[in-house]
N, C-alpha and C positions, 0 to 999 in steps of 0.2 A: 553646491548649495549646502548650508550648514545644518544638515540633518543631525538630530541629537545622537551622539555616539552610542549611548546605551540602546537606543531603539535600533540603530544600524546593526548592533550586535545580534539582535534576534529577528532580523529581516527574514532570514530563511524560515524561521518558525511561523512568522506571519504569512508567508507565502504558502506554507502547508495548510494553515487554517483556511486561507482564501480558496485554495484549490479543492479542499475537502468540501467546503460549502458549495462551490461551483458544481461539483460532481453530484451533489444531493440537493437540488433546488426544490423549493416548496411554494405552492401558490398561496394567495391571500387567506389569512386566518387558518391556514393549515401548516404553519411553520413549526411543527412540533419538534422535529429532530434539530432544526436550527436553533430553536429556543433552548432545548436541552444543552446543545453545544455551548451556546453563549453563557447560560447560567452556570454550567459546570466550570467553564473556563474562568469566569469572574470569581467564582467561589475559590478556585485554586489560587487566585491572586490575593485572597483574604478580603474580598469586597462583599459587603452585605447585598443580598439579592432578593428581589421581590418579583414574583411571577404572577401572571393572570390578567393584567390590564389588557383590554381588547382581546381577551382569550389567550393569545400566544405571546403577548408583549412581555418584555423583560426590562427591569430597571435595576441597575447596580448603583449602590451609594457608597461613596468614599469620603471620609472626613479627615481633616488635618488641622492642627492648631486649635485655637479657641474661637476663631471667627464665626460670626453668625450668618454671613452672606453665603448664597448658594446659586449655582448656575446649572443648566442642563445641556448636555451634548447628545444629539440624536443621530442615529443611523437606522436605515430601513433594512428589512431582512427578506422580503418576498421576491419571488421570481415571476416570470411571464409565461403565458401559454404559447410557446414557440418551440418548434422542433430544431434542435441545435445542429449546425452544419460547420462548426469550427474544425472538427477533426483532431482537436487537441487531446492529449493523454488524459486530461482531467475533465473531459466533456461530460455533460449531464448523463446520469444513469437512469433518469426518469423520462421516458419517451413523451415528447410533446411539451416539456417544461424545461426552461433554462434561465440562467441568470444573464439576461441580455441587456441589463441596464446597470450592472456593476454593484448591485446591492451586496453581493458577496464581498467585494472589496471594501465597501463602506463599513460593513460589520467588522471585517478584519482590522481596518485602520483604527476603529474606535476601541476594539479589544487591545490593540497594541498600545494605545494611549493609556488605557486603564491599567495595563501591566506596569508601564513606566511610572505612572503617577502613584500606584500602590507601593512601588519600591522606594520612590524618592520622597513622596509627600512634601514636596517643596512648594506648598501653597497653604493658605489660611482660610478655611471655610469648608464648604461641602460641594461635591460634584456628583450629579446624578447622570449616569450613563443610560440613555434611553434607547432601547432597541425596539423599534416599531414594526409591527406586522402590517401587511395589506396596504402598502403605499400605492400600488398600481390599481387604480380605478375603484377600489372598494373602501376608501376613506378610513383606513386604520388610524390615521392621525386624529381624526374627529372622534373616533371611538375611544382612544386613549384619553383625550381631553374630557369626554363625557363620563368616562369611568373614574374621573377624579385624579388624573395625573398630577396636576399642579396644586390640588388640595392636599394630596398625600405626600407630594415631593415639591414643596414650594421653592420657586426659583425667581431671581430678579431678572433673568434673561435666559433665553434658550437659543442654541446655535445648531445649524445643520450644514452639511457639505455634500456635494455631488461631484463625481468625476465628470469631466467635460472633454470629450473628443474634439479635436480641433484647437484646443488650447495647449501650448507646449508643456512638456514635462518640466516640473519645477516652477511653474507659473500658477497664479491664482487670479480669478476674476470675481469682481464684486461691485455693487453699486448701492447707494442709499435709495430707499423707496422701493417700488415694485421691481422684482427681479424675475419672477415667474408669474404667468398669467392665471386668471381664474379659468375654471373649466365648468361650464354649464352644459352637461349632456342632456339632450332632449329626445323625445319620442313622439311621433305623430302616427296615430292609428286611424286609417281611413276605411270605413265600412260602407257597403252598398248592396244593392240587389245584384247578384251574379247573373250571368247570361251566357248563352252559346256565342262563341266568337263570331259566327256567321250571322247572328241576330242581335247585335249589341243594343239595338233600340229597345229591347225588352228589359234591359237592365240599366244600371248606372255604372260607368267604368271608373273604378278607383285608380287604375294605372294612369289614365289620362289626367285625372285630378292630381295625382302625385307628381306627374311631370310638370304641371302648371305651378304647383307649390314649389318645386325645386328651383324653377326659374325665378319665381317671384321672391323667394327667400333671399336670393343674392342681391336684391335691390335694397335690403335693409342696411347693408354696409355702404352701398354706393349712393343711396338717396335718403336714408332716414337718419343715420348717425352723422355726427360731426366728422368731416374728413380728416380733422387733426387728431381724432381719437383712434388709438390702435384697437382694431376690432376685426375678428375673423369669425365667420359663420360657415361651417362646412357640413354638407350632407355626406355621411360616410357609409350609410347602409340603406338598401332598398330591398324589401322582402315582399313578394306577392306572386301568386299564381303557382300552378303545379303542372300545367300541360299546355299544349299549343292551341287547343280549340275551346278553351273556357275563359271567359272574362271573370276574374276572381271576385269574391265577395269582400276581400280584405287586403289591404296593402299597409305595410309598416315602414315608415321612414325614421332613421335615427341620425343624429349628428351632434356637433359640438359647437359651442360659442366660446371664444377666447378673448379676454380683455383685461385691462389693468385697473380701470376706474370702477369701484363698486357700484356707483350710481348707474352704470350702463346696464346693470341687471334689470332694472325696471323698464328701461327703454326696450331691451330685447324681449322681455316677457310680453309687453304690450304689442310690439310689432309682430312677433311671431304668431301670437294668438289672432291678431287682426288678419294677417295673410291667410292663415289656415282656415279660420272661420269664413272669410270672404270667398275663398276659392271653393271651399266645400259647398257653400250655398249656391254658387254659380253652377257647379257640376251636379247638384242634386245628391250629394253624398253626405255622410256624417263623419266628422273628424274630431278626435280627442287629442289634446296636446298636454304634455307633462314634462317637467324637468326631472332628471334622475341624478341624485347624489351630487349636487353642485359643490364645487371646491372654490374657496376664496383665493384671491391672488396672494402670493408670498411677498410680503412687504417688509423690507429691512428698516429697522429703526436706526436713527443717527448714532446714538451712543454705542450700542453693541457693534454696529458696523465699523466704527472707528477702532474698537478693541480688536475686532477680527483682522482689520488691516494691519495693525501693529504686530499681531502675532504672526500673520502670514509673512510680513516683511522680515521678521527675525529668522524665518526658515528659508525663504526664497530670495531675499534681497529686495529692497524697496522698488527697484526697477522692474521686478518681475511680478508685482502686484498691480493688476489692471483695475483701476478704480472706476472706470467709466464704461464698463461693458454694456452693450445694449441689452435690455431685458429680453428674455425669451418668451415666445408665445406658448412654449411648453408649460405644463402644469405640474405642480408639486403639492401634495397634500400636507406638507409641512406648513402650508399657509394656515391651517387650522391652529397649529401651535403658536404661530406668529400673531394670529388674531387674539389669542388668549394671553400671551405674554410678549413683551418686546424681545427682539432678537435679531439674528443675522443668518442668512443663508448664502454661502459662497460656492464657487466652482473651483475645483482643483484640476489642473491640466492633466489629461490622459494621453497626450501625444497627438500626432496628426491623424486625420481621417484618410485611410488608404482604401482605394477601390470602393468607395461609398459605404464602408463598414463603420457605422456609428451606433448610437444607442438604439436598442430594440431591433437590431439586425440579428438574423440567425447565425451570422459569422462573427459576431462581436465577442471579445474577451477582454476583461479588465486588465490593465497594464500593471503587473506586479512591481514594476520599478517605482511606482509612486506610493507604495504602501508606507515606507518610512517617512516620506514627505508628509502625507496626511496625518500619520500618528504624531509626528513632531509638531505639526500645526496645532492639533488638539491639545497637546501637552503645553505648548507655549501659551496658548490661549488661556488655559487654566491658571498657569503661573503668572500671567499678565493681569488677568481680571481679579484674581484672588491672591495678591502678593503677600508673602510673609513679611512680618515686621522686621526691621533691622535692629 
């Protein structure tokens, strides 16, 4: 694959950055060391740095030529609450926290592109390198947008990239339209009169009500939604009770809805509330329903996607850019940025999945072999979208 030679020259240094970040993971909105590392590294390249958006976010700005056009490149920085079991030399030094999704690699690849572009400046316009906190569950992308990301750093398009286990090294995957699903997390709190387990008739059992809700909620997909619409509703948590002989006063259910069409949000809201309220009334309990930090789908715009494909083909070869990948029901809060500005989110191959070790696994480690591939893609994208005049 035609990785940019200059980027290949500092591959070893990119690997050191990535492994240092991997050894020092930080959770959402707590990425202080990571932000310091990113900001200091960018400043060392001669790039203008702004800190503080969404608390720990970092934006580096690089200008070349006299062009007025600008684009944004985004990487995420946060880690997950997982105890690492890789056994590697650069394993997490923070117990119970690890980079199990490759955000350490995403940060290192964008830093590599920033270094190359700062050295060569073979483009005409402005590039904003966006290092986002809190992608995992806490909506750092939304917070950056709300803090004025695109007002302070105007762009015509914004681009994101994620490593993808199961996609071969040297390959890219992308599609126009939705590529990652919306994520509507929800919570149902069921309250009732508690009772002795031997005398349940003296109370109202929230566990029985919760069981009825779990079963009924599954009919939303099978009997309420159009069968041709991609939709998943999963109950992922059930909390209630503390001992064997007490019917508890409260049970909490939590789960997630995944879909691509934004209009399904209204259907889901109505259907979930109808099921919850109806079963609560049937069982004589009280139930409260709420959504928690909903994330929109990540939807790729046609023009930016075509630009991303051209850049990826320059690095990987046209035959290694898969343009028709099936969208993932996984979620990415880059969807907030794509809702605010047109752009493209694509996947970079991380190699085969072995022994079931994929994203969010305690045994996952980013593949350092793809660091120069990703950095080369970012660089070619900038040079393609913001070409210098002849």
